[in-house]
C-alpha positions as CSV (number, residue, x, y, z in Angstrom):
1,M,184.4,114.0,14.4
2,A,182.7,114.7,17.7
3,A,181.9,112.0,20.2
4,P,178.6,111.1,20.9
5,A,176.7,113.4,23.5
6,E,175.6,110.7,25.1
7,W,179.1,109.4,26.2
8,F,178.8,112.8,28.4
9,G,175.7,112.7,29.5
10,D,176.1,114.1,33.3
11,T,178.4,117.0,32.1
12,D,176.4,120.1,31.4
13,P,176.4,121.0,27.7
14,Q,178.3,124.4,28.3
15,T,181.0,122.7,29.9
16,L,181.5,120.1,27.2
17,E,181.9,122.4,24.3
18,L,184.6,124.5,26.3
19,Y,186.3,121.2,27.0
20,V,185.8,120.0,23.1
21,E,187.2,123.8,22.0
22,L,190.1,123.5,24.5
23,H,190.9,120.3,22.9
24,R,190.8,121.5,19.5
25,K,193.2,124.2,20.1
26,L,196.0,121.7,21.0
27,T,198.4,120.9,19.0
28,Q,198.9,117.2,17.8
29,G,201.9,117.0,19.5
30,E,200.3,118.2,22.9
31,R,197.0,116.0,22.0
32,L,199.5,113.0,21.6
33,T,201.4,114.0,25.1
34,R,197.9,114.1,26.6
35,V,197.3,110.4,25.2
36,F,200.6,109.4,26.9
37,E,199.9,111.0,30.1
38,L,196.2,109.0,30.5
39,C,197.7,106.1,29.9
40,D,200.3,106.7,32.7
41,F,197.3,107.4,34.5
42,Q,195.7,104.6,33.9
43,R,198.8,102.6,34.7
44,S,199.0,104.0,38.1
45,L,195.4,103.4,38.9
46,Q,195.9,99.4,37.8
47,V,198.9,99.5,39.9
48,A,197.4,100.9,42.8
49,N,194.7,98.8,42.7
50,V,196.8,95.5,42.7
51,R,199.3,96.6,45.6
52,A,195.9,97.6,47.6
53,M,194.3,94.0,47.0
54,Y,197.9,92.0,47.5
55,P,199.5,94.2,49.7
56,E,202.3,92.2,50.6
57,A,203.2,91.5,47.0
58,T,206.8,92.5,45.8
59,D,207.5,94.8,43.0
60,H,208.0,91.6,40.9
61,E,204.6,90.1,41.6
62,V,203.0,93.8,40.9
63,R,204.5,93.9,37.4
64,C,203.4,89.8,36.8
65,R,199.8,90.8,38.0
66,L,199.5,94.1,36.1
67,A,200.8,91.8,32.5
68,A,198.4,89.4,33.6
69,R,195.7,92.1,33.7
70,L,196.7,93.8,30.6
71,Y,197.8,91.2,28.4
72,G,196.3,88.0,29.4
73,R,197.3,84.9,31.3
74,E,199.4,83.3,28.7
75,L,201.6,86.3,27.7
76,A,202.0,86.9,31.5
77,I,203.6,83.1,31.5
78,K,205.6,83.5,28.8
79,A,206.8,87.0,29.8
80,Y,207.6,86.3,33.2
81,G,207.1,82.7,34.0
82,W,204.3,83.6,36.5
83,D,200.7,82.0,36.2
84,P,197.7,84.1,37.8
85,E,195.9,80.9,38.2
86,V,198.4,79.2,40.2
87,H,199.2,82.6,42.5
88,P,195.4,84.0,42.6
């Protein structure tokens, strides 16, 4: 099943077709590796954003803030004993 063309409205149609064809040639293992790479990249962007917003934050605080963003306030409190509303 192909992604709707409107998802890639700013992409040249020939470029999009090449992109799709390259992905079709990947093995399932290669596709799964790409998914994990994208997850790692997304996490690194989130960490960089937290560090930019809170430059004095310790590594622990960055983990707590990331947990609150990804999993919500309640889980951050349960997992880390840290409330993002108390430490804005």
